[in-house]
N, C-alpha and C positions, 0 to 999 in steps of 0.2 A: 391498384395498390394492393399488395398481398396482406392478408390478415395475420395475426400473431400466431395462428395455429394452422395456416393454410397448407397447401400442398407444394407450393413452389419452392425451389431451392434458393431462397434469397433471405437475407436477414432484414428485419423490419424493426423500426422504431415503435415500441409499444409503451405506453405510459410508464415512464421511469425506468426503462430497461430495454435491452435488445433481446430479441428471441430468434432462435434458429430452429426451424421445423426439424423434427426427428433427430433431436440431439442425442437420442439413444444409440445412434450408430458410432458416436465417438466415445463410448464408455469402454470399449475393447482397447486395451493398451497396445495390442499389435498393430492397430490402424494408425499409430503415429509413427512419423518419420524418425529414423534412428538419429540419435544425438552424439554418437560416438565421435564424430569428427569435429564437433564443436569444442572450442577451447573454453575452459572455466573462466569466468569473470575474474578480473584482478582483485585481489583482496588485500586491503590495507588495514593497518591497526586502528581499532575504534577511536583512540584518542586523536589520531590524525584525521580520520573520516568525519568525525562530528565537529572538529573545530576549525577545519580549513575554510578558506573563502574561495568560492568558485568563480572562475572566469567562464561565465555561461557560454559565451561565443567563441572561446578559444579554439582555434583550428586544430590543435593537437589533444583536445580533451577526450578522454576515454571513460567509459563506464566502470566504476569501482564499486565494490561493496565493503562493508566492514568485514574483517575476518571472523567475527563472532555471529554473523547473520545466521547461520544454521541453528546456533544455540538460542538465538532470540526467536526464531520461527518455531522451534521445538517448544520453547517456553509458552508462546502464544497459543499454539494448537493444543497443547495439553492442558491449557487453563479451562476452567469452567465457562460455561456460556455467560454467566454474569460477569466474571472477570474480563472476558473478551469485550462484552458490551461496555463496561467502565472504561477499559483502555481505549477502545474506539472513540468514546466520548471525550476522553482526555486529549486524544490526538486531534479531534475536531476543534477543541478550545484553543489547543496550542497553535494550530494552523491559523485559526481566526486571530489570535493575538499577533501573529506575524503579518497577516494581511492588513490589519487596521492600524499598525503601529504608526506609519507615516501620516495618517489622518487624524488619529486620536490616541495619544499615549495612555490616557486614563482608560479608555475602552480596551486597550491591549493589556493593561494591568489587570483590569477586572476579569478578562478572558483567561489570563494566566491563573489567577485565583480559581476560577471555575475548573481549569485544567487540573490543578493540583487536588481540588476537592472531588473531582471525578475519577481520578486514578485509583486503580485497585491498590490495596495495602502492599507494600514492598516485602518480599520474602526472600531471605538470604539463604 
């Protein structure tokens, strides 16, 4: 079994993460394959994206993104580390609320309260 910093060219599971030896060779942008021929993902209005009910196993399902995804990512990455941590924590509690809802609505409700309290302040 290769160690996490070994010489072999294999990924390894190392306590809570994967490591790839000599990842420095991937820092040069020229080493990536060109993406010119790849079509952009289909973008739909945020109102539709966030309110639709997905048919998970639909044979004609395609990956779609909200049309404001670039602005959302720009907002996240331009935020302070504290705001990013608070946002990530709020996401965790929101996800937890969704995952426990079927078993305990009171636990889901409590998790939603935690999500709201953890969220960074809204700036318009």
